C-alpha positions in Angstrom: 0.9 241.5 -13.9 1.8 243.7 -11.1 0.2 246.9 -10.5 0.9 249.6 -8.1 -1.8 251.6 -6.1 -0.8 254.1 -3.3 -1.7 253.1 0.2 -4.4 255.9 0.6 -6.1 255.0 -2.6 -6.2 251.3 -1.5 -7.7 252.1 1.8 -10.6 253.6 -0.1 -10.9 251.0 -2.5 -10.5 248.0 -0.2 -13.6 246.5 -0.6 -13.5 246.5 -4.4 -9.9 245.0 -4.6 -11.0 241.5 -5.0 -13.3 242.3 -8.1 -10.0 244.2 -9.6 -7.7 241.5 -9.0 -10.0 238.7 -10.3 -10.6 240.9 -13.3 -6.7 241.8 -14.1 -5.3 238.9 -12.4 -1.9 239.3 -10.6 -0.8 241.0 -7.8 -1.3 244.4 -6.3 1.7 246.4 -4.9 0.5 248.8 -2.3 2.9 251.7 -2.3 4.2 254.2 0.6 5.7 257.3 -1.1 6.3 255.4 -4.3 7.9 252.3 -2.5 6.2 248.9 -2.3 5.3 248.1 1.2 2.3 245.3 0.8 1.4 242.8 -1.9 -2.2 242.0 -2.3 -3.4 238.9 -4.6 -6.2 236.5 -5.0 -6.6 233.8 -2.3 -5.8 230.9 -5.0 -2.8 232.6 -6.0 -1.5 232.9 -2.4 -2.2 229.2 -1.9 -0.3 228.2 -4.9 2.5 230.1 -3.9 2.4 228.3 -0.3 2.4 225.1 -2.3 5.1 225.8 -4.3 7.4 226.9 -1.2 6.4 223.7 0.5 7.5 221.7 -2.6 10.7 223.5 -2.9 11.2 223.0 0.8 11.2 219.3 0.8 14.4 217.9 -0.3 12.8 214.4 -1.0 10.3 215.7 -3.1 12.6 218.1 -4.9 15.0 214.9 -5.7 12.1 212.9 -6.8 10.9 215.7 -9.1 14.5 216.3 -10.6 14.8 212.6 -11.4 11.5 212.9 -13.2 12.2 215.8 -15.1 15.7 214.0 -16.1 13.9 210.6 -16.8 11.4 212.7 -19.2 14.1 214.5 -20.9 15.9 211.7 -21.8 12.8 209.4 -22.7 13.5 207.1 -19.9 9.8 207.1 -18.4 7.2 204.4 -18.7 4.0 204.8 -20.3 0.7 205.7 -18.9 -0.6 202.0 -19.3 2.6 200.2 -17.8 2.5 202.6 -14.6 -1.3 201.9 -14.2 -0.6 198.2 -14.1 2.3 198.6 -11.9 0.4 200.7 -9.4 -2.8 198.2 -9.7 -5.0 200.9 -11.1 
């Protein structure tokens, strides 16, 4: 959920923003003259975005992911027990 808050109000509420975000979830848009200028989010959300961008930026990893999705949709994958044996787990 994206909420908007004017920059002047955000300045006064800066120390309470972590609790508000934890309670409401999502991202907070800081606005100046009604236009968003900053985004504030929980650190875990930020890290998740960075991880997603890293995955999307890795061509090899994306190719493997697409292949896995295709195999899963067409039921070409292998069962968990077979995978564990193959990986010596």
